[in-house]
N, C-alpha and C positions, 0 to 999 in steps of 0.2 A: 367757469371762472368769470367770463365776461358778463354772463347773466346775473351773477351774484353782485358784481360791481354796479351794474345798472340798477338793480333793486335798491342798493344802498343809496345811490345818488338820488333816486326818486323819493325815497323816504326822507332824506334830508331836505329836499326841495319842498315837499308837502308840509313837513313840520315848520319850516321857515315861513311858508305862505300862511299857514294856520296862525302862527304867532303874529305876523303882520295884520292878519284879518281881525284877530282878537283886539289888538291895539287900536285898530281903526274903529271898531264897534264901540269900544270904551270911550273914544274921543267924541262919538256922536251922542248927544244928550238924549235924543229921542229914540234911540235904537237904530234898527236897519229896516228900510222899506224896499221891497222888491216889486218892480212893475212888470207884469206879464200879461200880454193880451189885452192891454187897456185897463187892467185892474191892478190895484196896489195891494201888496201883502206886507203888513208891518210885522216886525219881529223884535221882541225884547232882546237885550244883550245876552241873557241866560239862554234864550231859545237859539240864538246864533251859535253859542258854544256847543249846545247839544247837537245842532245840525252838523257842525264841523267834525265833531267826534264820530257821529254816525257815518259821515262821508268817508272818514279815514278807515273806519271798520269795513265799510262796503268796498273801498278800494283794496284793502288787504285781502278780503275774500276773493275779489276778482283776480288779484295776482295769483292766489293759490290755485284757483280754478284754471287759470291760464297755464300755470306751471304743470298741473295735472294733465291738461289736454296735450301740452307739448311732450310730456313724458310718455303718454300713451302713444302719440304719433312716433316718437323715437323708438319705443318698444316694438311697435308694429313694423318699423323699418329695419329692426335688427340691432340698433344701437344699445350700448349698455346704459341702463337707467336704474333708478332705485327699485322699480318693479322687477326688472330682470335680475337684479342682485338678490332680491327677496326670493324669487323662484330658484335661483342658483344655489343660494344658501340652503334652502329646503331640500333641493335635490342632492347637494353634497352631503348633508346630514344623513339623509336616507341611504346614500351610497356607502358612507363610512360605517353606518350601522350594519348594512349587509356584509361589508368586508369583514367586520369584526365577528359577525355570526359565522361567516365562512371559515375563518381561522379557528374559531372555537369548535365547530363541527369537525374540521379536519383533525384537530388535536385529539378529539374524542374518538376518531376512527370512523365517523359517519361520512364517507366520501361522497355519496350521492347528494345528500343535503348540502354539503359544503360546496359541491359543484354548482348547484342551483343558486345558492347565495352568491357565489363568486361571479356567476354570469350576470346576476342582478347588479352587483357592484360595478361590474365592467360597463353596464349600460348607463348607470347613473353618474359615475365618476369619469373625469377626464384625466385619469392617472394610470396610463397603461403600464408604467414601470412597476406599479403595485398590483393592479388587478390581473395582469398577465401571469405574474409569478404565482399568485394565489390560485388562479384558475388552473394553471398547469399542474400544481401540486395536488389540488383537489381532484383533477382528472386522473392523475396517477393513482390516488387513493381509491377512486371509484372504478379503476380498471379501464378507463378510456384512454388507452395509450396513444391513439391517433390524435385526439384533441390536445393531449399534453404535448405531443411533438409539434403540432401546429403552433401552439402558444410559444414554445421554446424557439421555434424558427422565427416567429414574429419578433422576439426579443433581439434577434441578431441585427435588426435594422436600427436600433437605438444604441448609441455608444454607452449609455448608462447601464443598459441591461445586456449588453453583448456577452460579457463574461458569464453571467448567470445562464443565458441561453445555451452557450457552448457547454457549460458544465452540466446542465440538465440533459442535453442530448448525449453527452458522454455517459452519464449514468444510465440512460436508457439503453445505449448500445452494450454497456457492460452487463446489464440485466438480461439482454438477449443473447449474450455470448459472442457478440461481434467485436472481438478484442482488437483487431487491426483498425477498424473504424474508430473505436474508442481511443486507441493510441494516437491517431491523427488529431482527434478532437482535444485530447489532453495536451498535446503539444501546442495547439493553437491557444488554448486557455492559459497554458504556462507562459506563453509569450506575452500575454496581457498582464497576468499577475504572477510573477515568478516567486513571490514571497508567501504565497498561499500554502500553508503547511499540509493541509489535506490533499490538495492537488499534487504537491510534490511527492507525497507518498503513493498516490494512485499512479502517477506517471512513472515513478521508479519501479513499481511492481509490474506494470505493463511492459516496460522496457526489458526487465529481467526475464519475464515469462517468454518473450519473443527473442531473447538472445541478443538484444541490442546493447552490448556491453559498453561501447563508447558513449552512447547517449545516456546510459544509466550512470556512468561516472560523472558526466556533466551535471546531471540532476543531483547526484550526491554532493558534488562540489557546492551547488547552490544551497543544499540542506545544511552543509557545514558552515557556510558563510552566514546563514540566517539562524544558526544555533537551533535548528529543528531536531537535531539528534545529539545524544551524548557523545563526547569525543571518542570514547573507547568503542562504541557501536559504529560510529562513522569510520574509524580506522579499520575495524574488522571488515566492514562492507567494502571499503576501498581495496583491501587486500584480496577479498574474494572476487571482486570485479576485475582487478588486474590479472588475477590468476585465470579467470574464465576467458578473458581477452587473449591471454598468452596461449592457452590451450586451443582456442579456436584458430589462432594463426598457425599453430603447429599442425593442427589437423589439415590445414590447407597447404602445408609445406613451406610456410613462411617462417623458417627458423630464425633468420636474422631479425625480422621485425618482432618476433615473439620474445626476444631477449629483454628488451626494456620493460614491458609489463611483468614478465616473470621475475626479474630482479626487484622491481618495485614491490611485488606481492611478498617476496621473501624478506625484503628489508622492513616492510611494515609489520609483518607477523613472522618472525624467524622460526617460531615453534609450530607454525601451521604446516602439518605434514604434507598435504597436497602441494602447497607452494614450494616446500623444500625439494620434493621429488621432481616437480616440473622444472625448477631452476637448475637442478642437477642434470636433467635431460638436455636442457638448452646448453649448458656449459660443456657437456660431453659432446654434443653435436658440433659445437664450435671449437673442439680440440682443447678444452680446459678441464681435464679430469680432476686436477687438484682442487680447483674452485668448486667442482661438484661435490667432492668428498668433504670439503670444509662446510658447505651448506648442510649436507646430510648429517655430519657429525654434530654440528651445532644443534640441529633439531633433535637428534637422539639424546643429547645431554639434557635437553629440556623435558623430553618425554619419549621413552622407547615406543616404537611402533613397527609392526611387521613390514609395512611398505617402505619404511626407511631402510630396514635390513635388506629387503629385496633390491632396492635401488643401489645400495652399496655393493651388493653381490654382483650386480650387472656391470659395475665399473671394471671388474676383472673377470670377465666371463670364462676365460680359458684356464684359470688357475686350478690347481689340484685341491682336493678337500683339506689336506694338511696345510697348504699355503693359505687357503681361505681362513682356516681356523686361526692361524697365526696372525693374519691381518686383522681379524675381528677381536683379538684378545684385548687391545687397548680400549675398544669400544665397550666391551662387557664389564670393564671396571666401574663404569657408571651405572648406577641403579642396579646393583647386583641382586637385590631381593625383589626387583620388579618381575612380575610373571612373564612379561615378554622377553626380558633379558635372560631369564632362566630357561625358557623354552628355546630361545635362539641358541644359547650355549649347548643345550641338549641336541638340537638339530645338527649343529656343526660337528659335535662329537660323534653322533650316529653316522654322519656322512663319512667321517674319518675312521669308522668302525672301532671307536674307542668307547665301548658300551659302559664300562665302569665309570668313566668320566662323565658320560651322558647321564647316568643315574645320579651322580653327585650334583651335576648341574641342575637337574630337574628337582631334586630334593623331595620334599613332601607336598609338592604342588598339587598332586592328584588327590590329596586329602583336604588341603586347605582351600584350594580353588579348582575343583575338578571341572574341567571343560572338555569339550570334544577333542580339541587339539592336544591338551596335556595328556589325556588318557590314550590317544593314538600314539604319542611319543613313548609313553610307558609301555605300550604293547610292542612297539618297535624295539625298545631296549630289551624287553623280556625275550623276544624272539631272537635278537642278536646274541643274547647270553645263553641261548639253548634251552629256554623254558619249554614246558609241555605246550602242545598246540591248544589243549583245553584251556590252559591259563591265558594264553594269548587271545583266544576267542572270547573268554570272559571279559577281558579288558575292552575288546572291541564292542562287545554287547553294551557295556557301560557307556562307552563313547557314543554309541548311536542315540542314547537317550539323555546324554548329559547336556547342560547348557552350552550354547554355541560360543559364549564369551563375547568380548567387545566386537561390535560390527558397525558399519556405516549405517546409521539409523536416523530417520527423520524425526525430530523431536515434536513435529506438529501432527503427523498422521501415524507415526510409529512404523512406517514401512522400512524394510531392510533392503539395502542396496549393496551390490558387489563392489562398487567403487564410489568414491566421493563425487558428488555433482553439485554445482552451484545452485541449481534449482531442483527441488524434489520432483522427479517425474510422475509421482503419484498424486501430489496435491498442489503442485506448481508454486510452492512457497519458497522464498529465497533464503539461502543461508540457514537452513534448518537441518541439513544432513551433517551429523557429527558422530564421532567415534564413541559409542555408548555401549555399556554392558547391560543388556536387557534382563529384567527379572526372569526367573525360570519359567514363570507362568506364561510369559509372552515370548519366550525364546523360540527361535526356529530350530527344530530338531533335524537339522540337515547334516550330512556327513562332511566333516572338515576336509580341506584339501590336504592337510598333513596326514590324514589316514590313508590316502590313496596308495602310496607305496606298500604299506602293510597289507591292505586289502588285496591288492594285486598279488602279493606274495602268497597270501592265503589261498587265493583262487588258483594259483599255479600248482598248489599241492592238493587240489581238490580230487585228483585222480588217485591219490594214495588210498589204499584200502582202509587204513586206520582212520584217516580223516573222514572218509565217507561213512564209516561206522559211528564215529563219535559226533559228527556235526549235526546240529539242529537244523532241519530243512528250512524253517522260517528264518533263522539267522542268516543262513547262506543266501537265501533269496533276497533278503534286505541288503546284504553286502554286495551282491551282484548288481542289484538295481542302483545302489549308490555308486559303484564303480563305473556304470554305463551312463550316469547322469551327465549330460553335456555341461550343465551349469557347474557341477563339481569339477569337471575337467578344466573349465575356464578358471575357476578359483585355484585349482592346483598348479596352474602355470606360474602363479605368483610365488609359491613356495619352492619350486624346483631349483631356481638359481642358488638358493641358500644351502640346499642339501646336496647339490651335485658335487 
């Protein structure tokens, strides 16, 4: 700035001096005579003007040469000059070209070439917030995990790239299966950018996989505030998380603390069977059986389910079959044609040894919706009415190969579970276990719990000569294996309270 001002002043002074000189020469009639070394040199007025112009041009050239010399000196000493800016622009241009090529190569899947170009861009550019990210991604594409990790760690030092660095390290840990470390990194990244929808989903999945229900509810709350999820999906997840939290507290004996999340889950989703069963258990433990019955009855009115019937039966475990049948009569008025209501009515009548009523309750279910449980009940009715053992065994044979009916099934991996779980143990997906009726092609041909009393009765008569003569050895062997199956015994415990 000062040098530019000085040049302007000198230019004005020279122009002014030249103007005065021209006026002086014009005033002299004979021109201008210069004495040098005892000799005189006369100049005509026009020659004086030419000399002045040449002097000004020479002075201008000298100024430019002096400026160039000064710029060179400043360039050599490290100061910013036009020369340094020229080289910087050229370097920056080549750096951005290399960066663009690296991104193109990475997009095309050529990780090795992308990594070479990214390293070149990093050398040429002074933009680590750009080159580190591209270099890390190119290194991942090329399979150089160590270099990618170093680049991500270097990003942690810059506040502008700290989030990207943490996010990149988190993805690396997830790829390596280190979910605990990935969860900690996700929590740090979430603290920086809580509104990042992709990070919200990742953090939520990690928290549910590791059973951190309270943290998952906090993350879900943020998702709801930022409208990252539809309202119905968010409410369903809130109910599942509350239920999972309540079940976890109950498993550790904290019944009092489990009441609030259990009630919340049932309030949010009153028709959700596991929530209704859990809140009933909490109310029963707290001495409120009427509240438990209201929750179970409300859920049954929305959709009949065997676990609801089991929980209702457990409310009065010591009652007789006739008393239980009478207590369940108002419940059976709802959804009379539902398969579950019809099978429950048949089970209650069988327990009370009223086999004609059991047959009426079951109706044509074995023809319209033949499942293992329905056929087993039909076999029990036939045996109770005194049918031939051959006919009973025929029904049991059909039951062994019939569809299992609705089961707790993961909609993601199609794995079947004995009980509902918030996270599928097979694929670790959250809220995918639902009460589904599998197609016959994928159904598990396992013996239903409802068949166990009938099978045990058949086995008790195995010593009879007629039974030994008529029985098919293969069928008897399958029935015995089913009766001794520990998993079947576990499932059978669910049905016994209803039929006792």
